[in-house]
N, C-alpha and C positions, 0 to 999 in steps of 0.2 A: 494764691496766684492772682495777680491783678487782671482786670479785664483786658488791658492792652497786651500783656504777655500772653494771655490765653488766646486772644485774637490772632496774634502773630504766630503762635504755635499751630493754631488751627489752619491758618493760611499756608504755612509751610507744609503741613501734612497733606492738605488738599493738592498743593502744587506737586509734591512728591508722588502722590497717587496718580495725578494726571500724566506726569512724565512716564511713570511706570506703565500706565495703560497705553500710552502712545507708542512707546518703544516696542517693536515687534521684529522678529527675525523670520524670514521665509527662505526656503530653498527653491531655486529655479533651475530646471534642467535645460541644458543647451548642447548643441553640437559644437565641436572645436572650430576655431576660425572666427569669422565675422560675428556670429551670434554671441559667442563668448566675449569678444572684444567690445561689442556694443553694450552688453550688460555690465561690463566693467566701467563703462562711462556712465551708465545709469546709477550705479551704486552710490557715488557721492551725492548725487541729486536726491536720491531716495533717503539717504541717511539724514540729510537736512530736514526731511519731513517726518523723521522718526521711524523709518523703515530700513532695517538692516537686511541686505541681500547676500545670501550664500549661493555661489554659482557652482553647479555640479555638471561636469562635462560627460557626455556619452558619445561613443564612437559610431552609433548607428541611429536609425530612424524609428526603431520599434520600442526600445527600452524606455525612452523618456515618457511615452504615454502610459506604458505599463506601470512605471514607478509613480506617475502622477495619480493614476486611478487607484493605486494601492495606498495612497497617502504618504508615500515616502518623499514626495515633493509637494510644494504648494502651487507651483506653476511650471510651465515650460515655454520655451521660445525657440522654435526650430522649424516649424512646419507651415504649410499653407492649408486653405480650407478644403480643397478636394482631398488632400491626404488625410486630414483629420476626419472628414466625413467617411472615408473608406475605413479608417481604423475603428471608428465608432460602430459602423455597420457590421464589420467583421468580428469585432472583439467585445462589443457591448459595453465599451467604456462609457462612464457617466462623466464626461468632460466636454467642455465647449469653449469656443472663442469668446474673449472679452474685449479684444481690441486688436487693431492692425499694427504692424511694426514696419518692416522693410520689404523691398522686392529685390530678388536676386535673378536677373535675367539668365536663363539657361543657355549654355554654349556647347557647340560641338568643337572639340579640340583635336589636334593632331601633332605628333612629333615628326611625322614623315612627309607631310604635305603642307604647303604654305597657303593653299586655297582649296575650297571644295572642288573646284574644277579639276584639280590634280588627282583627286581620289579615283582610282581605277574601277572599272566594272568588276563586279564580283568581290569587292573588298568587304572585309568584316568590320562592322561598326558595333562598339560596345554601348549598351544602354542599361539603365537601372532595372533590377529585377522585381521591384515593387510596382503594383499597378498604376499608382498615381504618377510617380516620377518617370517610369518607363513610358507610360502613355503620353506624358508631357513631351518627352523626347520625340516620339513618333509624330505628335501633332506639330512640333517644330519642323521636322523633316517634310511633312506635308505642306506646311505653310511656305516653305522655301522651294516647293515644287519637286522635291526629291522622290517622294512616294505619294500614293493616293490611298486613303483609308475608305472603308465602306461607310456609307451614310449612317448617321445615327449612333455613332460610337461614343459620343459624349466626351468626357475628360479622361477616360481610362481605356483607351484602345490597347490592344495587344498586337504582337507580330502577326497573329492569325487574322487580324482585321485588315491587313495590307492587301489591296486588290490590284494595285499597279506598282511595279518595282522595276523601272526601265534599266537601272544600272545593275540589276540582279544582286543587290547587296545582301550580305549575310549578317545576321544580328546575334551578338553574344550578350546574354543577359547576366549581369553580375550585381553584387550588392552595391548600392549607391556610393558607399564610402570607398569602394575598391576601384571605381571607374578611373581615377587618375593613374593608378598603377597599371591598368590595362593598356595604357597608351604605348607601352613598349611592345605589345603583342598584336595590336590591331591597327587598322588604317586610321581610325578616328574613334573618339568616344564622346558620348554626351555626359557632361560633368556639371553637377550643381555648383553654383558659384562659391558656396561656403567651402566645399571640398576642393574646388579649383584654387582658391586663395591659399588654403592650408597647404596645398601641394606645391606652391610656388608658381602656379600658372597665372598669367595675366589675362583677365577676362576680355580685354580689348583685342587680344590675339586669337580669339575663337574664330574658326573658319566659317561657322554659321552661328548666328546669335538670335535669341528670342527677342521680340519686341518687348519693351518695358511696360506692358499693360496686360490686361486679362485677369483671370481668377487666381493667379499664383502669388499674390501678396502674402507674406508671412504674418503670423499672428501670435498672440499670447493666449495660452489655454490654461484653464483652471478646472477643478472639479465643479460640477454643476451646483453642488451644495454650497460652494464658497463664492459664487460669482457676485453676490451682493455684499460681501464683507468689505469693511472700510479699507483694508490694505490693498484690495484690488484697485480701487480708485486711485490710491496713492501711487501704486506701481505704474499705472497707465499715465498719470500726470507726470511722473518722473521720466518715463520713457519718451513721452511726447514733448519733452521740454526743448526749448531753443538750444540749450547746451548740447544735448544729445544729437539733435538734427545737424548742428554744425560739425560735431565729431564725425558723423557718418559721411557727410559731404566732403570733408577735408581728408579723411582717412582713406576712403575707398574710391574717391574721384570718379563716380559714375558706375562703378562695378556693383555697388549696392545703393539702392535708392530709397530715401525716406518715403513712407506711404501714409503720412498723416498730415 
């Protein structure tokens, strides 16, 4: 074999090896709705960088972290930092945030009342039954002057922490994914934006709405052992790309806000 042919063969082999090393498939867990839609927009951007993304949808907020910690996923994209902190503390997961994604301002919705002022005394309000999202809803109600919570409750207050309730509201705690369905049975419900959009609700129609700031920006989580792997950097670069930012802004029109 001539030197020229040998050199060409070696170069081809090196190139093939590099391409094989660069190509990688990861599974990312998401909840249905905007998180899944945004990851679909991330996929072609990541593919150009040699990273194939398989999106796995989950209908609740617990299993995506369980599956990630167990190694069934490489990453998930559905939660905020207070929720992740609570899961790690309660369940001992060895997972952590590697980057921010988007913000979903929480809303109080009603099928029976067009404004909060119409909600009668003694009405039942549905909130999420997990500490982080339920607490977030109570903090929203406090911020709007509806209730008052005892001092020092942090980001995870419970109904037991309510010290003033002038309208004598009753609170029904349900799974976060079920809050849109509860609207037929209660005066109003606190609904996370991803579930609101999936249920056909328009976030701008919420009768009370969270300000688009604070600690509730969503994130991408991975196992702590994986946080420095090259694919993590590629995933974040792809998510934070101009193409994805434009997709979020044009698709959700302010209901979902880019946070990078």
